[in-house]
C-alpha positions as CSV (number, residue, x, y, z in Angstrom):
1,X,75.6,99.6,109.1
2,X,78.7,98.8,110.5
3,X,80.1,95.8,110.8
4,X,83.0,94.6,113.1
5,X,86.1,92.4,112.6
6,X,87.8,91.1,114.7
7,X,91.5,89.2,113.9
8,X,91.4,86.0,116.7
9,X,94.4,84.0,117.4
10,X,94.8,81.8,119.5
11,X,92.1,83.6,121.4
12,X,90.1,80.1,122.6
13,X,90.5,81.2,126.2
14,X,88.5,84.3,125.4
15,X,86.3,83.3,122.9
16,X,83.5,81.8,125.1
17,X,83.1,84.8,127.6
18,X,83.5,87.3,125.5
19,X,81.6,86.5,122.0
20,X,78.5,85.8,123.5
21,X,78.2,89.9,124.7
22,X,79.7,90.7,121.5
23,X,76.9,88.8,119.5
24,X,74.2,89.9,122.0
25,X,75.5,93.7,121.3
26,X,75.5,93.0,117.2
27,X,72.1,91.4,117.1
28,X,70.5,94.3,119.4
29,X,72.3,97.4,117.6
30,X,72.1,95.7,114.0
31,X,75.5,95.5,113.4
32,X,76.9,92.5,111.5
33,X,80.2,90.9,112.6
34,X,83.6,89.3,110.7
35,X,86.0,87.1,112.7
36,X,88.5,85.6,110.8
37,X,90.6,83.2,112.3
38,X,94.2,83.7,111.6
39,X,95.4,80.0,111.4
40,X,95.1,79.2,115.6
41,X,97.0,76.3,117.1
42,X,94.1,76.5,119.4
43,X,90.3,75.3,119.4
44,X,90.2,79.0,118.4
45,X,88.0,78.3,115.1
46,X,85.8,75.3,116.7
47,X,84.6,77.6,118.9
48,X,83.9,80.6,115.9
49,X,82.2,77.8,113.9
50,X,80.1,77.1,116.3
51,X,78.9,80.8,117.4
52,X,78.3,81.1,113.6
53,X,76.0,78.1,112.9
54,X,73.6,80.1,115.9
55,X,74.1,83.6,114.8
56,X,73.2,84.9,111.4
57,X,75.2,88.4,112.0
58,X,78.4,86.3,112.4
59,X,80.6,85.5,109.7
60,X,83.7,83.5,109.4
61,X,87.0,83.5,107.7
62,X,89.6,81.3,108.4
63,X,93.3,81.0,107.1
64,X,95.0,78.2,107.4
65,X,98.5,79.6,108.3
66,X,99.1,82.6,110.2
67,X,99.5,85.6,107.8
68,X,100.0,88.3,111.0
69,X,97.0,91.0,112.4
70,X,97.4,93.1,109.2
71,X,96.7,89.9,107.3
72,X,93.5,89.5,109.2
73,X,92.4,92.6,109.6
74,X,92.5,92.7,105.9
75,X,90.8,89.8,104.9
76,X,88.5,91.3,107.2
77,X,88.0,94.6,105.8
78,X,88.0,93.2,102.2
79,X,84.9,91.4,103.2
80,X,82.9,94.2,104.3
81,X,80.3,94.6,102.3
82,X,78.6,97.7,105.2
83,X,78.9,101.5,104.6
84,X,80.9,101.7,108.0
85,X,83.1,98.8,109.4
86,X,85.2,99.1,112.8
87,X,88.2,97.1,114.0
88,X,88.3,95.3,117.8
89,X,90.5,92.9,119.4
90,X,89.3,89.5,119.9
91,X,90.6,89.1,123.3
92,X,87.9,91.3,125.2
93,X,90.3,94.7,125.8
94,X,87.6,96.9,123.8
95,X,84.4,98.1,125.3
96,X,81.3,97.1,123.6
97,X,80.0,100.7,124.4
98,X,82.9,102.2,122.4
99,X,81.9,100.9,119.2
100,X,78.8,102.5,119.1
101,X,80.8,105.9,120.3
102,X,83.3,105.5,117.3
103,X,80.4,104.6,114.8
104,X,78.7,107.8,116.2
105,X,81.4,109.4,115.9
106,X,82.4,108.9,112.2
107,X,79.0,110.0,111.2
108,X,78.3,113.2,113.2
109,X,81.4,114.6,112.3
110,X,81.5,113.0,108.2
111,X,84.7,111.4,108.6
112,X,86.8,109.2,106.6
113,X,88.6,107.5,110.0
114,X,88.1,107.9,114.0
115,X,90.7,106.5,115.8
116,X,89.6,105.3,119.3
117,X,92.5,107.3,121.7
118,X,93.2,105.2,124.9
119,X,92.3,107.0,127.8
120,X,94.1,104.5,129.9
121,X,96.8,101.8,129.6
122,X,96.9,98.6,130.5
123,X,100.7,98.0,128.5
124,X,103.1,98.4,131.0
125,X,106.0,101.1,131.8
126,X,108.4,99.2,128.8
127,X,105.3,98.9,126.1
128,X,104.5,102.6,126.9
129,X,107.6,104.0,126.6
130,X,108.1,101.9,122.8
131,X,104.5,103.8,122.1
132,X,106.1,107.1,122.7
133,X,109.2,106.8,120.8
134,X,107.2,104.8,117.9
135,X,104.6,108.1,117.8
136,X,107.2,110.3,118.6
137,X,109.2,109.3,115.0
138,X,106.3,108.9,113.3
139,X,105.5,112.3,113.9
140,X,108.9,113.5,112.8
141,X,108.2,112.6,109.4
142,X,104.9,112.1,108.8
143,X,101.9,114.3,109.0
144,X,100.0,112.7,112.8
145,X,96.9,114.2,113.4
146,X,95.9,112.1,116.5
147,X,97.8,111.0,120.1
148,X,97.1,107.4,120.0
149,X,98.7,105.8,116.8
150,X,98.6,102.0,116.9
151,X,95.2,101.8,118.1
152,X,93.5,98.5,117.5
153,X,90.1,100.2,117.5
154,X,89.3,102.0,114.0
155,X,86.3,103.1,112.6
156,X,86.6,103.3,109.0
157,X,84.1,104.5,105.9
158,X,85.1,101.4,103.6
159,X,84.4,104.1,100.6
160,X,87.6,105.6,101.8
161,X,89.6,102.7,103.3
162,X,89.1,99.6,100.6
163,X,91.8,101.7,98.4
164,X,94.1,101.7,100.8
165,X,94.4,98.1,101.8
166,X,96.9,96.4,99.2
167,X,99.0,99.4,100.6
168,X,99.5,98.2,104.5
169,X,101.7,95.4,105.9
170,X,100.3,92.1,107.3
171,X,102.2,92.9,110.4
172,X,101.2,94.7,114.1
173,X,102.2,97.6,112.0
174,X,98.8,97.6,109.7
175,X,97.6,99.8,112.0
176,X,100.0,102.7,112.6
177,X,100.5,102.6,108.3
178,X,96.5,103.3,107.3
179,X,96.0,105.8,109.6
180,X,99.1,107.5,108.3
181,X,98.4,106.9,104.5
182,X,94.8,108.2,104.9
183,X,95.9,110.9,107.2
184,X,99.0,112.2,104.7
185,X,96.4,111.9,102.0
186,X,93.8,114.3,103.1
187,X,91.4,112.1,104.4
188,X,90.2,113.0,107.5
189,X,91.5,111.6,110.4
190,X,89.3,112.1,114.2
191,X,89.5,111.1,117.6
192,X,87.2,109.7,119.8
193,X,88.0,108.5,123.5
194,X,87.6,105.0,124.7
195,X,88.8,102.8,127.4
196,X,90.8,99.6,127.1
197,X,89.9,96.5,129.7
198,X,92.4,94.8,130.9
199,X,93.1,90.9,129.0
200,X,91.4,88.5,131.3
201,X,93.4,85.3,129.7
202,X,95.7,84.4,126.6
203,X,99.1,86.1,126.1
204,X,99.9,88.9,123.9
205,X,101.6,88.4,121.0
206,X,103.4,92.5,121.1
207,X,107.2,92.0,121.7
208,X,110.0,94.3,120.7
209,X,110.4,92.8,117.6
210,X,106.8,94.1,117.2
211,X,108.3,97.7,117.4
212,X,110.9,97.3,115.6
213,X,109.2,96.3,112.3
214,X,106.8,99.3,112.8
215,X,109.0,101.6,113.0
216,X,110.4,100.4,109.6
217,X,107.4,100.5,108.3
218,X,106.8,104.0,109.2
219,X,110.1,105.0,107.2
220,X,109.4,102.9,104.5
221,X,106.1,104.5,104.6
222,X,107.9,108.1,105.0
223,X,110.6,107.2,102.4
224,X,107.5,106.4,100.0
225,X,105.1,109.5,100.5
226,X,108.0,112.1,102.1
227,X,110.9,111.2,100.4
228,X,112.4,114.9,100.1
229,X,111.6,115.1,104.4
230,X,113.7,112.0,105.1
231,X,116.6,112.4,102.7
232,X,116.9,116.6,103.0
233,X,117.3,115.9,107.0
234,X,119.9,113.2,105.8
235,X,121.4,115.6,103.7
236,X,121.3,118.5,106.0
237,X,123.2,115.8,108.9
238,X,125.9,114.8,106.9
239,X,126.7,118.3,104.9
240,X,127.1,119.9,109.2
241,X,129.3,116.9,110.1
242,X,131.5,117.3,106.9
243,X,131.9,121.0,107.1
244,X,132.4,120.8,110.9
245,X,134.9,117.9,110.4
246,X,136.6,119.6,107.3
247,X,137.3,123.3,109.5
248,X,138.4,121.3,112.5
249,X,141.2,119.4,110.1
250,X,142.2,121.7,108.3
251,X,142.8,124.6,111.5
252,X,144.7,121.7,112.8
253,X,146.9,120.5,109.8
254,X,145.6,122.9,106.8
255,X,144.3,120.0,104.7
256,X,141.4,118.6,103.8
257,X,140.6,115.2,104.5
258,X,139.3,112.5,102.3
259,X,136.4,112.1,105.2
260,X,135.3,115.2,105.1
261,X,135.0,115.3,101.4
262,X,133.3,111.5,101.7
263,X,130.5,113.2,104.2
264,X,129.9,116.3,101.6
265,X,129.3,114.0,98.5
266,X,127.4,112.1,101.1
267,X,125.0,115.4,101.7
268,X,124.9,115.9,98.1
269,X,123.7,112.3,97.0
270,X,121.2,112.7,99.6
271,X,119.6,116.1,98.5
272,X,119.6,114.1,95.0
273,X,117.8,111.3,96.4
274,X,115.5,113.1,97.5
275,X,114.8,115.0,94.6
276,X,114.3,111.8,92.8
277,X,112.2,110.3,94.9
278,X,110.0,113.3,95.4
279,X,109.7,113.6,91.3
280,X,108.6,109.2,91.8
281,X,106.2,110.0,94.3
282,X,104.8,113.0,92.2
283,X,104.3,110.5,89.7
284,X,103.1,107.6,91.3
285,X,100.2,110.0,92.8
286,X,99.3,111.1,89.0
287,X,99.1,107.8,87.9
288,X,96.7,106.7,91.0
289,X,94.4,109.4,90.4
290,X,93.7,108.8,86.7
291,X,93.3,105.1,87.5
């Protein structure tokens, strides 16, 4: 069976139009629905409770305070009792037919995670550029088997995904981090195409700050999973810069400046930190496997 998990924050304008369709779809396909009210300040919780009282397939969980997109998703996924779960947005932008497409894909491919790859883009030019650079940054540091890194529609095999929830942040970076964690832990991650519908009401909470937080979380994850990759590149950068600056100043004044020496020391420190971090990462993985 499949559970549909939705984070809902100030979605009072979207719920009356979207939830009747969602619940009818869930009842028809024998799916369950978990909606997480993430400390909404409008009438979101009251509307969700009203639907819950009339539909047995719906379970509503409410946060007293806003924890963030990732926090709401983690709460919803932790409450899942079925073998599979899929996350969709509470604003109605995801098509319900794509829910079954992702569900069928994960069963047919025997994957651990299926990512709904958006085939159309309603994000606008500015956000599209931001997503491109975030994906390029992630791909430069970690294994990235998919194109749509931060898609909100993801279908999980819960026996595999549950162990990663505590490692994921409460922010919008949740979607990126759990994918990268599973992919770099050699779980099977595949994509299937989906179509996004335009938002009909409400305002998106994604901003420039969201992108900066996501980049920070990806860098933190890269240091955690592949420290040698991060520190080796930094070491090579300082090494080449130190050699270039040392050669330039030596030719100019026949002396090796303190700046060149400092850059070379930084390079040695980066290589050392990379080796130490790699040993700690291997130790952490060995402990996790024993547990």
